[in-house]
C-alpha positions, 0 to 999 in steps of 0.5 A, spaced: 500 500 500 502 506 497 501 512 502 500 518 497 499 525 499 495 531 495 498 537 497 492 542 495 485 542 497 482 546 491 478 542 485 483 538 482 487 536 488 480 534 491 478 530 485 485 527 484 484 524 492 477 522 490 480 518 484 485 515 488 480 513 493 475 510 488 481 506 485 482 503 492 489 500 495 492 507 498 493 510 504 491 517 502 492 524 505 489 531 503 492 537 505 489 544 506 493 550 506 489 552 513 485 549 519 479 552 517 479 549 510 481 542 513 476 543 518 470 545 514 471 539 509 472 534 515 465 537 518 461 537 512 464 531 508 465 534 502 469 540 499 463 545 499 468 551 497 472 548 491 468 541 489 461 541 492 457 535 491 462 530 492 462 526 498 469 525 501 470 518 504 473 517 511 479 513 508 481 520 505 485 523 511 484 531 511 489 535 515 492 542 515 499 540 518 505 540 513 509 535 518 503 530 518 501 530 511 508 529 509 511 525 514 510 518 512 508 519 505 511 515 499 508 520 493 507 527 494 502 530 489 502 538 489 496 542 486 496 549 488 495 555 483 502 557 480 503 563 483 503 559 490 508 554 488 514 557 490 512 559 497 509 553 498 515 549 497 519 553 501 514 551 507 514 544 505 522 543 504 524 542 511 519 536 511 521 533 504 525 526 504 530 524 499 526 518 498 519 522 496 516 521 489 514 528 487 509 529 482 507 536 480 499 537 478 499 545 477 498 548 470 502 554 469 508 559 469 511 563 474 509 570 473 516 574 473 521 568 472 517 565 466 519 558 469 515 552 469 513 549 475 518 543 475 524 549 474 521 553 480 520 546 485 528 544 483 530 551 484 527 552 491 529 545 493 536 546 491 536 551 496 535 546 501 540 541 499 534 537 496 535 534 489 528 530 488 526 528 481 519 531 480 514 528 475 508 532 471 501 530 471 497 534 466 492 532 460 485 534 459 481 533 465 476 537 468 476 536 476 468 535 476 468 529 471 474 526 474 471 526 481 465 523 478 468 517 475 468 519 468 473 516 463 479 520 463 486 519 460 492 524 462 499 524 462 505 523 467 511 526 464 518 525 467 525 524 465 526 518 470 522 513 466 522 509 473 518 514 476 513 515 471 512 508 470 511 508 478 506 513 478 502 510 472 501 504 476 499 507 482 494 512 479 491 508 473 484 505 475 478 503 471 476 510 470 483 514 470 488 512 464 495 514 465 500 515 459 508 516 460 512 521 457 519 523 458 518 530 455 517 534 461 518 541 457 512 539 452 507 537 457 508 543 462 508 548 457 502 545 453 498 544 460 500 552 461 499 555 455 493 552 453 489 556 458 491 562 454 488 560 448 482 558 452 481 565 454 481 567 446 476 561 445 472 564 450 472 571 447 470 568 440 464 565 444 462 571 447 463 575 441 458 570 437 463 569 432 461 562 430 464 555 429 469 557 424 472 562 428 473 557 434 476 552 429 481 556 426 483 559 433 484 552 436 488 550 430 493 556 430 493 556 437 496 549 437 501 552 432 504 557 436 504 553 443 508 548 439 513 553 436 514 556 443 515 549 446 519 546 441 524 552 442 524 551 449 526 543 448 520 540 447 518 535 442 513 537 437 509 530 437 508 531 445 503 537 443 499 533 438 498 528 444 494 529 451 498 534 454 497 539 448 492 538 443 487 534 448 488 539 453 487 545 448 481 542 445 477 541 452 479 547 455 477 551 449 470 548 448 468 545 455 463 549 459 467 547 465 473 551 463 474 557 467 479 560 462 474 560 457 469 563 461 473 569 463 474 570 455 466 569 454 465 574 459 470 579 456 467 578 449 460 580 452 463 586 455 465 585 462 471 588 465 476 583 468 476 585 475 469 584 476 470 577 472 475 574 477 471 577 483 465 572 480 470 566 480 470 566 488 477 564 489 477 559 484 483 561 479 483 562 471 491 560 470 491 563 463 490 570 466 497 570 469 500 565 464 499 570 458 504 575 461 509 570 462 508 566 456 509 573 452 516 574 456 518 567 454 516 568 447 521 574 447 527 570 450 526 565 445 524 570 439 518 566 438 512 569 434 505 568 438 500 573 435 494 570 439 498 570 446 500 577 444 493 579 443 490 576 449 496 580 453 493 586 450 486 585 452 488 582 459 493 587 461 493 593 457 485 595 455 485 593 448 478 591 446 476 584 444 473 586 437 479 590 435 484 584 437 480 579 433 480 584 427 488 585 428 489 577 428 485 577 421 488 582 418 495 580 419 499 578 413 498 572 409 503 566 411 504 559 409 501 554 414 
């Protein structure tokens, strides 16, 4: 029996815990960032804030103590908003052991450094003389559907093939299928940057531009995500798989996508602060990732026209209508 701890009790962290509980055969702990949140989950028997409607079974131990959560864990899955990852690992590092297996399930990039999550984690741990391999869990997966037991296929990526195979064995079930991949760069960037394109897809929906526009946006979106991923050392074929095209299609078309929702509301004329406030603490990662993606693209000299327009809308006040017109009026290119 493996002891698996999920560090982060948002919707996705809770869904991972529920999927593992449904699979059976594990000793499970779900860590919440505060005792107030942990206590609420324990009292109500569900995560009423982030994933309401799904009972938390008694075999999932819920705690707000980092020491208690990490002390006996074999596998540690970290699931929190990207802008909290550095501070969270500073908090976790004194309790991590050299034999811990780490898995990052956060889809995003650090705001000002433009680092991927495994790079942030490695940087923090190195300060504490820890050098732990870290896998990446990504792919098309809405938390609500995973929690409900809907058949889902995702990717576990690691340069350590034994780590990836181990996580694949421990997490796979009748409803959750894991594929291994050695391309950490491609998997992380695919998972992070699809959120930016999903905001654009939401804007298309909000402006009622039709299915042709959505299809074009998704297709050109995967093209620019692939360009930057390859420039950073990722593999083109990774972006054609679950962590690339699969996650992009889901997030651009699914009604459960928060990033698409943000875009839809922008397309309808609402202002970003009002939209984010309406999410009630839930995070649309694409809003922060857009600026980081622009910074990374400039570092590598990669053209990302959709991302550039999303940055102009989100952070510089450009109107969605003007942004879409400028995308359509760009000079002609070969595909």
